[in-house]
Backbone bond lengths (Angstrom), bond angles and torsions (degrees), N, CA, C in turn:
res aa  C-N    CA-C-N  psi(-1)  N-CA   C-N-CA  omega(-1)  CA-C   N-CA-C  phi
1 M - - - 1.453 - - 1.528 108.62 -
2 R 1.316 116.47 145.41 1.465 123.24 177.89 1.531 108.41 -95.59
3 I 1.331 115.76 107.77 1.460 121.77 -174.84 1.523 109.54 -110.00
4 A 1.328 115.84 120.85 1.465 121.26 179.61 1.529 109.73 -101.85
5 F 1.313 114.89 145.60 1.462 122.72 177.28 1.520 109.53 -127.98
6 G 1.329 116.06 142.25 1.449 120.57 166.48 1.522 107.58 -76.34
7 L 1.304 117.46 165.28 1.469 120.28 -178.93 1.523 111.58 -104.36
8 C 1.331 116.32 -67.71 1.467 121.35 -172.89 1.524 110.93 -66.29
9 N 1.301 115.91 125.25 1.463 125.21 179.44 1.520 113.03 69.00
10 T 1.318 117.42 1.61 1.455 121.20 175.82 1.525 108.83 -107.43
11 L 1.316 117.09 -62.11 1.459 121.16 178.54 1.521 113.34 -100.39
12 M 1.307 116.17 -19.96 1.461 119.02 178.45 1.512 111.43 -157.20
13 D 1.317 114.13 159.94 1.461 121.82 174.46 1.518 105.32 -98.76
14 V 1.322 117.19 107.95 1.463 122.90 -176.14 1.525 108.86 -97.69
15 Y 1.318 115.32 118.62 1.466 120.77 176.56 1.517 107.98 -95.32
16 E 1.322 115.59 101.20 1.461 119.42 -176.43 1.530 112.33 -67.86
17 E 1.329 117.22 -23.52 1.466 119.50 179.19 1.527 110.83 -73.29
18 N 1.344 116.25 -30.46 1.459 121.65 -178.91 1.527 107.37 -151.72
19 Y 1.322 116.57 93.07 1.458 121.08 -173.71 1.524 113.07 -59.03
20 I 1.319 117.24 -25.92 1.464 121.23 -179.61 1.529 110.69 -61.66
21 E 1.322 117.90 -28.03 1.461 121.67 -179.95 1.531 112.90 -81.80
22 S 1.315 118.02 -5.24 1.464 121.42 179.07 1.523 109.46 -60.93
23 R 1.333 116.09 145.33 1.459 121.83 -176.69 1.521 110.91 -134.44
24 L 1.338 114.69 137.87 1.463 120.21 173.76 1.515 109.63 -73.74
25 R 1.285 116.13 145.06 1.454 121.94 176.65 1.533 108.90 -67.62
26 P 1.324 117.71 136.34 1.469 119.73 177.63 1.531 110.75 -55.91
27 G 1.316 115.59 129.28 1.461 121.70 179.26 1.516 114.84 91.32
28 A 1.336 118.00 -9.40 1.469 120.65 -174.73 1.528 112.50 -62.27
29 V 1.312 117.55 -47.85 1.464 120.44 -176.42 1.526 110.26 -65.65
30 D 1.319 117.35 -45.03 1.465 120.29 179.58 1.528 111.18 -62.10
31 L 1.318 117.12 -40.24 1.462 120.97 177.60 1.526 110.65 -60.69
32 L 1.326 116.65 -49.36 1.461 120.46 -178.15 1.525 111.26 -63.05
33 K 1.327 117.15 -39.86 1.468 120.61 177.84 1.525 111.04 -63.48
34 E 1.316 116.71 -40.53 1.470 121.59 178.13 1.528 110.41 -62.79
35 L 1.318 116.88 -44.93 1.468 120.55 179.35 1.526 111.16 -64.60
36 K 1.328 117.07 -38.77 1.476 121.31 177.33 1.529 110.08 -63.47
37 R 1.346 116.01 -43.98 1.473 120.55 179.38 1.531 110.88 -59.50
38 D 1.321 115.67 -32.87 1.467 120.23 178.96 1.524 112.52 -79.42
39 G 1.326 117.35 0.61 1.457 121.59 174.87 1.518 115.96 89.74
40 H 1.316 117.23 10.74 1.466 119.80 179.97 1.531 110.94 -78.21
41 I 1.314 115.14 151.26 1.464 122.25 173.53 1.521 106.56 -92.23
42 L 1.326 116.34 124.07 1.462 120.94 -176.73 1.524 110.25 -102.82
43 I 1.325 113.80 132.28 1.462 121.40 -177.37 1.522 108.15 -124.07
44 L 1.306 116.02 131.36 1.461 120.85 173.76 1.519 107.30 -103.00
45 W 1.322 116.07 125.77 1.457 120.99 -179.20 1.514 107.97 -128.36
46 T 1.317 115.13 106.27 1.453 120.76 -175.16 1.519 111.79 -117.14
47 S 1.312 114.76 151.87 1.464 121.04 175.51 1.527 111.11 -87.53
48 L 1.320 117.25 0.87 1.465 120.83 176.59 1.523 109.83 -76.15
49 K 1.323 115.41 150.14 1.456 120.31 174.89 1.531 109.50 -73.96
50 K 1.330 116.08 152.49 1.474 121.98 -176.95 1.526 111.90 -54.30
51 R 1.302 116.82 -38.93 1.467 120.73 -179.12 1.525 110.11 -58.86
52 K 1.328 116.76 -42.80 1.465 121.23 179.75 1.523 110.94 -72.40
53 V 1.325 116.88 -39.20 1.460 120.51 178.24 1.523 110.23 -61.07
54 N 1.326 117.23 -37.92 1.463 120.35 179.94 1.525 112.26 -63.02
55 F 1.334 117.90 -34.31 1.472 120.72 175.20 1.524 109.99 -63.04
56 V 1.315 116.19 -47.52 1.464 121.03 -177.95 1.527 109.92 -68.42
57 K 1.319 116.19 -40.07 1.466 121.68 -179.93 1.525 111.49 -58.99
58 A 1.318 116.54 -38.53 1.467 120.72 179.42 1.529 111.36 -64.25
59 L 1.321 117.32 -29.86 1.465 121.77 -179.02 1.529 112.78 -85.41
60 F 1.333 116.91 -26.45 1.468 122.16 -174.69 1.533 110.35 -127.14
61 K 1.322 116.62 53.54 1.467 122.00 -174.44 1.525 112.92 -55.89
62 D 1.327 117.35 -48.74 1.468 120.77 -177.58 1.526 111.86 -63.00
63 F 1.315 116.77 -36.70 1.461 121.79 177.53 1.531 110.30 -62.44
64 F 1.315 117.45 -48.57 1.466 120.98 -176.72 1.528 111.97 -69.23
65 K 1.342 117.97 -24.94 1.463 121.26 177.70 1.526 112.53 -66.80
66 L 1.326 116.85 -17.34 1.459 120.68 -179.48 1.536 112.74 -72.63
67 F 1.327 116.98 -14.12 1.465 121.00 -176.23 1.518 111.25 -96.29
68 N 1.329 114.89 136.03 1.458 121.12 176.29 1.527 111.09 -77.86
69 E 1.334 115.97 -32.52 1.462 122.00 -178.72 1.525 108.51 -139.22
70 I 1.330 115.50 146.35 1.465 121.00 176.41 1.521 107.94 -134.02
71 Y 1.343 115.33 126.55 1.455 121.36 177.44 1.521 109.06 -119.37
72 C 1.328 115.06 138.83 1.462 122.02 -178.01 1.525 110.50 -119.39
73 Y 1.298 115.26 179.66 1.459 123.64 -176.84 1.528 112.37 -50.77
74 E 1.325 116.64 -45.06 1.467 120.47 -174.78 1.525 113.86 -72.19
75 D 1.311 117.51 -16.54 1.458 120.61 -173.54 1.535 114.17 -72.81
76 F 1.335 116.53 -26.09 1.462 120.43 -178.19 1.517 109.92 -144.37
77 D 1.325 114.92 148.01 1.458 120.13 167.59 1.518 105.55 -84.69
78 L 1.318 117.53 110.80 1.459 121.67 -174.28 1.522 113.72 -84.79
79 L 1.326 116.77 -3.82 1.459 119.38 -179.30 1.529 109.11 -68.03
80 E 1.322 115.21 123.51 1.457 119.98 -176.74 1.521 109.84 -139.73
81 K 1.317 115.29 139.96 1.461 121.16 175.09 1.517 107.37 -77.16
82 I 1.306 116.38 115.17 1.456 122.52 -179.57 1.528 108.00 -97.57
83 P 1.331 118.58 124.78 1.475 120.01 177.73 1.528 111.33 -53.90
84 D 1.316 115.94 139.53 1.471 123.32 -178.46 1.525 113.00 63.02
85 C 1.313 117.05 15.58 1.473 123.40 174.90 1.523 106.28 -140.43
86 S 1.296 116.01 -176.90 1.462 119.55 173.20 1.528 107.90 -96.99
87 E 1.322 116.88 -165.48 1.460 119.78 176.28 1.527 109.22 -74.41
88 H 1.336 115.07 138.80 1.462 120.93 -179.58 1.520 109.69 -143.26
89 Q 1.313 115.58 157.81 1.460 121.57 170.62 1.527 106.41 -72.52
90 F 1.325 116.72 124.47 1.461 120.42 -176.83 1.521 109.87 -152.16
91 K 1.311 115.99 131.37 1.462 121.84 176.33 1.527 107.81 -85.41
92 N 1.319 115.41 94.99 1.461 121.25 179.43 1.527 107.97 -85.45
93 I 1.325 116.18 114.66 1.467 120.82 -174.59 1.522 113.13 -60.43
94 E 1.313 117.38 -20.60 1.466 120.14 179.06 1.533 111.09 -65.51
95 R 1.322 117.38 -25.69 1.478 120.93 -179.99 1.518 112.57 -68.23
96 I 1.339 117.31 -26.67 1.466 119.99 -178.78 1.530 111.34 -117.07
97 S 1.302 116.79 12.70 1.464 123.10 -179.64 1.524 112.12 54.23
98 A 1.326 116.13 39.48 1.465 120.67 176.33 1.525 108.93 -87.78
99 D 1.299 115.46 153.97 1.462 120.22 177.37 1.514 111.86 -85.80
100 C 1.331 116.42 -26.31 1.459 120.09 -179.52 1.530 109.77 -161.92
101 L 1.335 114.78 167.01 1.467 121.24 177.98 1.522 108.77 -136.76
102 I 1.326 115.37 133.01 1.457 121.96 172.58 1.519 105.35 -105.71
103 E 1.314 116.02 120.71 1.466 122.07 -171.92 1.522 109.40 -144.02
104 S 1.335 116.43 163.84 1.467 120.87 179.44 1.527 113.03 -114.86
105 K 1.307 117.36 3.98 1.464 120.38 179.28 1.526 109.24 -80.65
106 K 1.328 116.06 109.94 1.470 121.75 -175.32 1.526 112.91 -57.90
107 N 1.347 117.26 -35.66 1.471 119.12 -178.50 1.537 112.37 -66.90
108 Y 1.328 117.82 -16.79 1.468 120.58 176.55 1.526 111.53 -65.39
109 R 1.318 116.97 -24.08 1.466 120.58 177.29 1.531 108.93 -60.03
110 E 1.335 116.07 -50.06 1.463 120.53 179.98 1.526 111.37 -68.08
111 Y 1.330 117.06 -45.20 1.460 120.04 -177.02 1.526 111.58 -61.90
112 S 1.335 116.69 -45.84 1.469 119.43 -179.63 1.524 110.46 -65.42
113 N 1.310 116.89 -36.69 1.462 120.84 177.61 1.530 110.30 -63.05
114 N 1.317 116.87 -45.40 1.467 120.99 -178.93 1.529 112.69 -67.07
115 L 1.331 116.34 -21.48 1.465 120.97 177.59 1.531 111.85 -98.61
116 S 1.334 116.53 10.08 1.476 122.95 -178.38 1.524 112.35 58.17
117 L 1.336 115.97 36.95 1.461 121.99 178.99 1.533 112.30 -119.68
118 S 1.309 117.49 7.15 1.467 120.82 -169.73 1.526 114.03 -57.59
119 K 1.319 118.51 -30.90 1.467 120.63 -179.44 1.527 111.97 -70.53
120 K 1.323 116.00 -12.63 1.466 120.42 -178.11 1.530 112.93 -103.19
121 Y 1.321 116.66 4.99 1.464 121.77 -179.35 1.525 109.21 -121.86
122 L 1.321 115.84 127.66 1.457 121.07 172.54 1.521 107.13 -111.29
123 I 1.308 116.11 117.60 1.460 121.62 179.41 1.522 107.50 -101.42
124 I 1.328 115.11 116.79 1.463 120.57 -178.70 1.529 109.35 -107.74
125 D 1.327 115.87 164.57 1.463 120.32 177.53 1.522 109.93 -63.12
126 K 1.323 115.69 144.90 1.460 120.96 178.27 1.524 110.57 -65.02
127 Y 1.315 114.87 144.92 1.460 120.82 175.66 1.519 109.30 -103.08
128 R 1.290 115.42 122.15 1.468 122.75 173.86 1.522 107.07 -130.45
129 E 1.305 116.41 120.06 1.468 121.31 -178.78 1.523 111.76 -55.54
130 C 1.322 117.57 -36.28 1.465 121.04 -177.23 1.526 112.07 -60.81
131 L 1.324 118.61 -26.35 1.456 121.52 179.52 1.527 112.58 -70.79
132 Y 1.339 116.66 -13.97 1.461 121.01 -178.29 1.527 112.30 -101.58
133 R 1.314 116.41 2.71 1.464 120.25 175.13 1.519 109.21 -85.74
134 Q 1.309 114.94 139.26 1.463 119.33 -179.92 1.523 109.50 -59.90
135 P 1.337 116.73 132.58 1.466 119.45 -179.52 1.530 110.38 -64.61
136 S 1.304 114.69 141.54 1.468 120.00 179.50 1.520 110.25 -70.94
137 N 1.326 115.54 163.00 1.467 120.66 179.64 1.526 111.32 -59.57
138 W 1.345 117.30 -40.86 1.466 118.92 -179.01 1.519 111.21 -65.96
139 K 1.367 116.06 -36.79 1.461 118.98 179.28 1.531 110.32 -65.23
140 I 1.327 116.47 -40.92 1.465 120.40 178.07 1.527 109.74 -64.67
141 R 1.339 116.03 -41.12 1.463 119.94 -179.47 1.526 111.24 -64.77
142 V 1.332 116.87 -40.90 1.465 121.02 -177.69 1.530 111.66 -75.93
143 L 1.333 116.73 -44.62 1.459 120.73 -173.94 1.526 114.17 -96.15
144 G 1.316 117.00 -13.91 1.459 120.41 178.74 1.518 112.80 97.94
145 E 1.314 114.81 168.24 1.464 122.44 -177.90 1.530 112.24 -61.90
146 E 1.336 117.28 -22.41 1.459 120.42 -178.32 1.524 111.62 -58.91
147 V 1.330 116.69 -32.93 1.460 120.10 -179.50 1.531 110.21 -65.27
148 F 1.316 117.01 -35.61 1.465 121.45 177.25 1.530 110.19 -69.85
149 D 1.318 116.40 -42.79 1.464 121.06 178.45 1.531 111.12 -62.36
150 A 1.327 116.13 -41.76 1.468 121.05 178.98 1.527 110.31 -63.70
151 W 1.330 116.51 -39.61 1.466 121.32 178.96 1.531 110.06 -63.61
152 Q 1.322 117.18 -45.57 1.471 120.67 179.97 1.535 110.96 -61.33
153 K 1.311 116.76 -41.29 1.465 120.94 178.49 1.532 110.40 -64.12
154 R 1.330 116.40 -42.36 1.460 121.39 178.86 1.534 110.15 -61.39
155 I 1.326 117.61 -41.88 1.465 121.88 179.14 1.533 110.07 -62.89
156 Q 1.319 116.97 -44.43 1.465 121.15 -179.35 1.523 112.18 -63.16
157 N 1.321 116.62 -34.22 1.472 120.96 -174.29 1.523 113.78 -105.98
158 R 1.334 118.49 16.87 1.460 119.44 -171.27 1.516 115.47 -66.48
159 E 1.328 118.35 -16.72 1.462 119.46 177.52 1.526 112.92 -110.37
160 E 1.316 117.47 9.02 1.464 121.54 178.77 1.529 111.93 -60.94
161 W 1.316 117.13 -30.31 1.454 121.38 -179.33 1.526 111.45 -58.02
162 V 1.338 117.06 -30.09 1.466 121.53 179.90 1.527 110.13 -60.25
163 Y 1.328 116.38 -42.91 1.466 120.52 179.65 1.523 111.17 -66.54
164 D 1.323 116.37 -36.03 1.468 119.94 176.78 1.530 110.32 -62.00
165 V 1.327 116.27 -42.83 1.466 120.63 -179.91 1.525 110.21 -66.64
166 L 1.319 117.43 -46.08 1.464 120.38 -179.33 1.532 111.40 -62.12
167 S 1.325 117.24 -40.57 1.470 121.05 177.34 1.524 110.77 -63.95
168 F 1.326 115.90 -42.23 1.459 121.46 178.66 1.534 110.48 -61.34
169 V 1.322 116.74 -46.52 1.467 121.23 -179.90 1.527 110.34 -63.21
170 D 1.335 116.94 -40.88 1.463 120.01 177.27 1.529 110.90 -59.62
171 K 1.334 117.15 -44.34 1.464 120.93 178.93 1.535 110.70 -64.04
172 M 1.335 115.89 -40.43 1.473 120.05 179.27 1.519 110.97 -64.51
173 S 1.318 117.83 -35.95 1.461 121.99 -178.91 1.519 111.81 -64.49
174 V 1.347 116.06 -29.04 1.454 121.28 -179.55 1.515 111.27 -76.43
175 L 1.355 117.02 -31.45 1.473 120.23 -176.48 1.504 113.85 -65.61
């Protein structure tokens, strides 16, 4: 199966101001290796320009080697007329002959649904490294203990998304 992934906020938190601070999502490498072992073709499809991707690629060489194909902003005009919507930037998997896309852009849920592609799109929660840093004392004081509890829950479940992706791929394999 040809499985496409978004990059920013899906597989990694990319800091465009300082690429060195970019971080891979916990579980991302193991997930991709597992999918490769199962014989899937992995495609990275990012809205970043090639110049920016090359900066990140230099820092995460082994990660980028896991992909059979990589598409960047310049490779496709992503503007698409979405039924019952206006024109929007949308990664339509039909353009790259992918079987599915794992992405973190919430609006893709509606767009894929309106294009009758919703079963081929898995929209996961965005990954931001800052959400996994322990909240400071002032933040807890201002926002309350709930912010600390939410952080602990996020830490405990930070790799749960991997199971969601694997379940999705299993369901897609049956179709």
